[in-house]
C-alpha positions in Angstrom: 86.8 106.2 75.0 89.0 109.3 75.3 92.1 108.4 77.4 91.5 111.6 79.4 88.2 110.2 80.6 89.7 106.8 81.4 92.5 108.4 83.5 90.0 110.6 85.2 87.8 107.6 86.2 91.0 105.7 87.2 91.9 108.6 89.5 88.6 108.5 91.2 88.6 104.7 91.4 92.0 104.7 93.0 90.9 107.3 95.5 88.0 105.1 96.5 90.2 101.9 96.7 92.6 104.0 98.9 89.9 104.5 101.4 89.1 100.9 101.9 92.2 99.6 103.7 92.4 102.9 105.8 88.8 102.5 106.9 89.3 98.8 107.6 92.4 99.5 109.7 90.5 102.3 111.5 87.8 99.9 112.5 90.4 97.4 113.6 92.0 100.2 115.8 95.3 100.0 113.9 95.1 103.2 112.1 94.2 106.5 113.7 93.6 109.4 111.4 94.4 112.9 112.7 91.0 114.5 113.0 92.4 118.0 112.5 94.1 117.0 109.4 91.2 115.4 107.9 88.8 118.2 108.9 91.0 120.7 107.0 91.5 118.4 104.1 87.7 118.0 103.7 87.3 121.8 103.7 90.2 122.5 101.5 89.5 119.7 99.1 85.7 120.8 99.0 87.1 124.3 98.1 89.4 122.9 95.4 86.6 120.8 93.9 84.3 123.8 93.7 87.1 126.0 92.4 88.2 123.5 89.8 84.6 122.8 88.6 84.1 126.5 88.2 87.3 127.0 86.3 86.4 125.0 83.2 87.3 121.6 84.6 88.8 118.7 82.8 88.6 115.0 83.8 91.3 115.7 86.4 88.4 117.1 88.5 87.2 113.6 89.2 90.1 113.3 91.8 89.1 116.3 93.9 85.3 115.4 93.8 85.9 111.8 94.9 88.6 112.8 97.4 86.2 115.2 99.0 83.7 112.4 99.6 86.4 110.1 100.9 87.8 112.8 103.3 84.3 113.3 104.6 83.8 109.6 105.2 87.2 109.1 107.0 86.6 112.3 109.0 83.1 111.0 110.1 84.6 107.7 111.4 87.4 109.7 113.1 85.0 112.0 114.9 83.0 108.9 116.0 85.8 107.3 118.1 88.5 106.1 115.6 90.6 109.3 115.2 93.6 110.9 116.8 92.7 114.2 118.4 95.4 116.8 119.0 95.2 120.5 118.2 98.4 122.6 117.7 99.1 126.1 116.4 99.6 124.9 112.8 96.2 123.3 112.9 94.7 126.7 113.6 96.8 128.3 110.9 95.5 125.8 108.4 92.0 126.4 109.4 92.6 130.1 109.0 94.1 129.6 105.5 91.1 127.5 104.4 88.6 130.1 105.6 90.7 132.7 103.8 90.5 130.8 100.6 86.6 130.8 100.8 86.5 134.6 101.6 89.1 135.5 98.9 87.3 133.4 96.3 84.0 135.2 97.1 85.6 138.7 97.2 87.6 138.2 93.9 85.3 135.8 92.0 88.6 134.2 90.9 88.6 130.3 91.5 92.3 130.2 90.9 92.9 132.3 94.0 90.7 129.9 96.0 92.5 126.9 94.5 95.9 128.3 95.4 94.8 129.0 98.9 93.0 125.6 99.3 96.2 123.9 98.2 98.3 125.8 100.7 95.9 125.0 103.5 95.7 121.4 102.4 99.5 121.2 102.4 99.8 122.7 105.8 97.3 120.1 107.1 99.7 117.4 106.2 102.0 118.7 109.0 100.2 116.9 111.8 99.9 113.7 109.8 103.7 113.7 108.8 104.6 114.3 112.5 102.2 111.5 113.7 103.5 109.2 110.9 107.1 109.9 112.0 106.4 109.3 115.7 103.9 106.6 115.3 104.3 105.0 111.9 102.2 102.0 112.9 99.2 104.4 113.2 99.1 104.8 109.5 98.2 102.6 106.5 100.9 103.2 103.9 99.1 101.5 100.9 96.3 104.0 101.3 98.7 106.9 100.9 100.4 105.2 97.8 96.9 104.8 96.1 96.0 108.4 97.0 99.4 109.4 95.4 98.7 107.3 92.2 95.3 108.8 91.9 96.9 112.2 91.9 99.3 111.1 89.1 96.3 109.6 87.1 94.4 112.9 87.5 97.4 114.8 86.0 97.1 112.5 83.0 93.4 113.0 82.9 93.8 116.8 82.4 92.9 118.1 79.0 94.8 121.3 79.7 98.0 121.4 81.6 97.4 124.5 83.6 97.2 125.3 87.3 93.5 124.9 87.4 93.6 121.4 85.9 96.7 119.9 87.5 97.7 122.1 90.4 95.9 120.1 93.1 96.6 116.7 91.5 100.4 117.3 91.4 100.6 118.6 94.9 98.4 115.8 96.1 100.5 113.1 94.5 103.6 114.5 96.1 102.1 114.9 99.5 100.5 111.5 99.7 103.5 109.5 98.5 105.6 111.6 101.0 103.4 110.2 104.0 103.9 106.6 102.6 107.6 107.2 102.3 107.8 108.5 105.9 105.9 105.4 107.2 108.0 103.0 105.1 111.3 104.8 106.0 110.4 104.3 109.7 110.4 100.5 109.1 106.8 99.8 109.7 105.0 98.5 106.7 101.5 97.1 107.1 100.1 94.5 104.8 97.2 95.7 102.6 
């Protein structure tokens, strides 16, 4: 088996494994996802997945495809009573950026423009989660964020070409997810997996 395929599969498996402790802790009432963040992530990751698949994808696309389904699943649980609902100005900005990514992609026909805007929107959507993680570190499951970050690193290794289309999202995603885990751990609250 080509090692790119193996790392692409690993990226997808790690993303799925990351969802388990998060969903488990949601159902226990220990983790409360920010619904606005997860809504924007689902939209932005959906855009990223579509853009990467159109832009001659490599096996690194496994991360964005699987992450899209994970985001939709967590968002669904969050909407049906397990989430943290709060809407601030940056949430609106992220939503506008995500919609702008769709419009610019359609107008330009360039998936790289859509991918860039989707990454920007996705990154801004981390703001509410970073703030919530700092204020209420017990409301997050850090192992989930570590596994998501590792899935991003595996996706970088899965790329057959090291260009923005192949690794842009994965690199950003690894840094952002490991950042959430660091905030929670630095706040001194580490949950057991």
